[in-house]
SEPA-851907 format. One record per residue (C-alpha): residue number from 1; x, y, z. Coordinates in nm, 3 decimals. Layout:
- i	u	v	w
- NUM	X	Y	Z $
...
END
This chain:
- i	u	v	w
- 1	11.429	12.454	2.204 $
- 2	11.789	12.429	2.068 $
- 3	11.829	12.300	1.729 $
- 4	12.131	12.090	1.598 $
- 5	12.259	12.397	1.422 $
- 6	12.250	12.608	1.731 $
- 7	12.432	12.329	1.938 $
- 8	12.692	12.311	1.672 $
- 9	12.741	12.678	1.646 $
- 10	12.761	12.709	2.037 $
- 11	13.014	12.411	2.040 $
- 12	13.232	12.589	1.785 $
- 13	13.222	12.934	1.952 $
- 14	13.307	12.772	2.292 $
- 15	13.573	12.576	2.133 $
- 16	13.717	12.880	1.965 $
- 17	13.711	13.073	2.289 $
- 18	13.882	12.803	2.475 $
- 19	14.164	12.782	2.223 $
- 20	14.218	13.168	2.240 $
- 21	14.218	13.151	2.644 $
- 22	14.500	12.899	2.621 $
- 23	14.683	13.123	2.387 $
- 24	14.625	13.425	2.604 $
- 25	14.742	13.237	2.913 $
- 26	15.079	13.191	2.738 $
- 27	15.102	13.566	2.658 $
- 28	15.010	13.644	3.015 $
- 29	15.273	13.395	3.149 $
- 30	15.544	13.560	2.914 $
- 31	15.441	13.919	2.976 $
- 32	15.404	13.872	3.347 $
- 33	15.061	14.034	3.360 $
- 34	14.707	13.920	3.296 $
- 35	14.527	13.977	2.971 $
- 36	14.209	14.175	2.992 $
- 37	13.899	14.023	2.843 $
- 38	13.655	14.305	2.931 $
- 39	13.583	14.586	3.174 $
- 40	13.218	14.644	3.222 $
- 41	13.111	14.954	3.424 $
- 42	12.821	14.863	3.653 $
- 43	12.772	15.197	3.826 $
- 44	12.958	15.528	3.818 $
- 45	12.942	15.842	4.031 $
- 46	13.150	16.151	4.014 $
- 47	13.373	16.020	4.270 $
- 48	13.379	15.644	4.232 $
- 49	13.301	15.356	4.003 $
- 50	13.192	14.986	4.034 $
- 51	13.314	14.767	3.739 $
- 52	13.336	14.403	3.653 $
- 53	13.676	14.308	3.504 $
- 54	13.758	13.984	3.348 $
- 55	14.125	13.870	3.305 $
- 56	14.313	13.569	3.184 $
- 57	14.629	13.465	3.380 $
- 58	14.859	13.164	3.348 $
- 59	14.589	12.899	3.462 $
- 60	14.242	13.077	3.510 $
- 61	13.981	13.330	3.400 $
- 62	13.921	13.562	3.691 $
- 63	13.602	13.785	3.700 $
- 64	13.607	14.056	3.968 $
- 65	13.375	14.331	4.074 $
- 66	13.571	14.601	4.192 $
- 67	13.486	14.943	4.344 $
- 68	13.739	15.222	4.306 $
- 69	13.783	15.593	4.302 $
- 70	13.745	15.902	4.516 $
- 71	13.899	15.868	4.866 $
- 72	13.847	15.477	4.867 $
- 73	14.113	15.221	4.819 $
- 74	14.016	14.963	4.549 $
- 75	13.790	14.704	4.697 $
- 76	13.697	14.367	4.538 $
- 77	13.342	14.289	4.626 $
- 78	13.306	13.968	4.436 $
- 79	13.554	13.733	4.266 $
- 80	13.479	13.441	4.042 $
- 81	13.751	13.187	3.917 $
- 82	13.701	12.975	3.613 $
- 83	13.902	12.704	3.429 $
- 84	13.934	12.735	3.062 $
- 85	13.674	12.465	3.022 $
- 86	13.401	12.630	3.234 $
- 87	13.434	13.006	3.132 $
- 88	13.306	12.963	2.785 $
- 89	12.971	12.825	2.900 $
- 90	12.933	13.083	3.179 $
- 91	12.998	13.372	2.967 $
- 92	12.766	13.240	2.679 $
- 93	12.475	13.195	2.935 $
- 94	12.553	13.539	3.083 $
- 95	12.579	13.771	2.778 $
- 96	12.614	13.753	2.408 $
- 97	12.767	14.098	2.408 $
- 98	13.033	14.010	2.683 $
- 99	13.116	13.701	2.469 $
- 100	13.180	13.908	2.166 $
- 101	13.388	14.146	2.366 $
- 102	13.605	13.854	2.505 $
- 103	13.665	13.721	2.152 $
- 104	13.756	14.044	2.024 $
- 105	13.997	14.132	2.305 $
- 106	14.162	13.792	2.263 $
- 107	14.195	13.837	1.881 $
- 108	14.353	14.188	1.941 $
- 109	14.601	14.026	2.207 $
- 110	14.691	13.728	2.010 $
- 111	14.745	13.914	1.680 $
- 112	14.952	14.202	1.841 $
END
């Protein structure tokens, strides 16, 4: 059961993440390249890797599961597209570690 303090904290974190996503979208637009939120290796062999990559572009957060390496061309296995409003809830329900990595990456990108 969530307490009022937990709901308030979650609301604060999602608001902070939305704000940073909007700022990152401006940076992505000006730079002409997406901002990487995280790269998460799912499986790796000597020849190939499967990883999840989350990026911010001018309007959306895109999460892709990509296989690459060896003699294989990069292959997108899955792709999810989120608005800046929906992504914070999705990432919070998914993993606290990934949420933290997103915030750290955004803080780095916005400060630099």
